Structures are given as C-alpha cells and as structure tokens.
C-alpha positions in Angstrom: 86.0 111.2 102.1 85.1 108.7 99.4 86.2 105.2 100.0 88.2 104.9 96.7 90.2 108.1 97.5 91.0 106.8 101.1 92.0 103.4 99.8 94.2 104.9 97.1 95.9 107.3 99.5 96.6 104.6 102.0 98.1 102.4 99.3 100.2 105.4 98.1 101.4 106.1 101.7 102.5 102.5 102.2 104.3 102.5 98.8 105.9 105.9 99.7 107.3 104.6 102.9 108.6 101.3 101.4 110.1 102.8 98.2 111.5 106.0 99.8 112.9 104.8 103.1 112.9 101.0 103.4 114.1 100.0 100.0 117.0 102.5 99.9 118.0 101.6 103.4 118.6 97.9 102.5 120.4 98.8 99.3 122.7 101.3 101.1 121.4 104.2 99.0 121.3 107.8 100.3 118.0 109.2 101.4 117.8 112.9 100.5 115.2 115.6 101.0 114.8 115.9 97.2 114.1 112.1 96.9 111.6 112.3 99.7 109.7 115.3 98.2 109.7 113.7 94.7 108.6 110.4 96.1 105.8 112.0 98.1 104.4 113.8 95.0 104.7 110.7 92.8 103.2 108.3 95.3 100.3 110.6 96.1 99.4 110.9 92.5 100.0 107.1 92.1 97.7 106.4 95.0 94.9 108.6 93.6 95.2 106.8 90.3 95.2 103.4 92.0 92.1 104.4 93.9 90.4 105.6 90.7 91.2 102.2 89.2 89.6 100.5 92.1 86.5 102.7 91.7 86.2 101.9 88.0 86.8 98.2 88.4 84.6 97.6 91.5 81.8 100.2 91.0 81.5 101.4 94.6 
C-alpha cells in the first residue's frame, strides 16, 4: 500500500473515532447507526483526500 494512502486512511480513522464517538459523547448527543455509517463514508473519503494532499505537497 502506498504511503500516502496509508497515512490518509490512518488520519481518517482517527478523525472518524473522534468526531463520531468521542465528540458526541462529551456533548450528550445521540450516537446512531446512521451517523456512524455516514461518518465512516465521509471520513474515509476525507482521509484519502488528505493523503492525496500529502502526496502532492511532499512529493513522495
């Protein structure tokens, strides 16, 4: 697996956990299956885009 994809997916996974579970927990928001699925899709795409940005900026 290319380094930029791996870095992006790791970043996306961390953001997914923080924004889907930790942030709502501390704000007394409900965590639903729908929010988890939407968050997973969005943060996976966001992670790949973040990795692509790293690739373009740092020229692996």
